[in-house]
N, C-alpha and C positions, 0 to 999 in steps of 0.2 A: 569728756574723755580725760582720764588722769594721765599727766605727764610721766614718763618713765626716764628717769635720771640714770644715765650710765656714765661710769667713770671714764676718764680720757684713754686709759689703756684698752678698755672694751671698744670704745669708738675706733681707735686706731686699727684694732683686730678687724673690726667691720669693713673699714676702709681697705685694708689689705685684701680680704677676702673679695670685695667689689672689683678691685684692680686686677685680681687674678682670674675674673672672668665669671664669677658667681652672679646670678641675676639679682638685682636690686629687690625685686618683688619677694624672691625666696629668702634673702638676707632679712627682710623686713618681717616676714612671717616667722623665721627663726627666733628673732630676738624681740618681737612683739612691739615694733615701732613701726612708723609710717614710712613708706618707700621715700617721699620727699625729704624726710630726715636723713636718710642714708646717702640720697644724692647731694645734699648740703654738705654733709661731712666729707664725701669724696672730693667736692669742689674745694673745701677749706683746706684739707690735709693732704692733697694730691703731691704737692711739692715737697712735703715732708718726709715722705717715704721713698727710700731707695729701692732699686730693682732687686737688690739681694734680698730685702726684707719680704718681697711679695712671695707668698707660698705658690708652690706650683699646683698645677691641677691635680696631680696624682696625690698629693698630701691632702688635698680638700676631699677628694673621692674616698681616700681611705678613712678619714674623719667621718663622712656621711655614712659609709657602710658601717662603722662602728656604732654610730648613733642609731641607725636602723636596727641593728642586732640588739642593741640595749632596749629600744622601745618594743621590739617583738618580745623579748624575754620579760619586760615589764607588763605586757598586756596578757601574756600567758599566766603570770603570777597573780594578776588581778582575777583572772578567770578562775583559777585554782582557789583564791581566797573566797571568792563569792561562793563557790560550790561548798567549801568547807563551812561557810556561815550558814548556807541553807541546810546542810546536814545537822548543825548544832541546833538550829530553830526547830528542826523536826523532832530532834531527840528531846529538847525541853518541853515541847507540846506533848509528848509521849508521857514524859514523867509527871505533867500535871494531871493527867487524867486519872480518875479513880479506878476505873475498871478497864485498863488498856486491852485491846484485842489479843494480844499475845497470851494473857493470863487465861483467857477463856479456854484457849486450846490445850493447856496444861492440865485441865481437871478431868 
């Protein structure tokens, strides 16, 4: 498994989220790291973070809602793109045919 190197700023952000009450497993999935790595970072950096720096649960919920909305819009865009690619492929196949069906109806 390839190690993922995150900078110190990102590590502290993850630690703050963990201290705010976000589950370690959720954070690990969000950032693509192992849960034990998150736990180790929390142990190492817990004393460096003051209570004022820890985000409130409301801030985190707003961020999660925003991310879910973006993901939904992304999925919708992917679906539309797939439909358009299919339409283009069908039209290309029609153009390649020597005697397409629509020309027979014109005679």
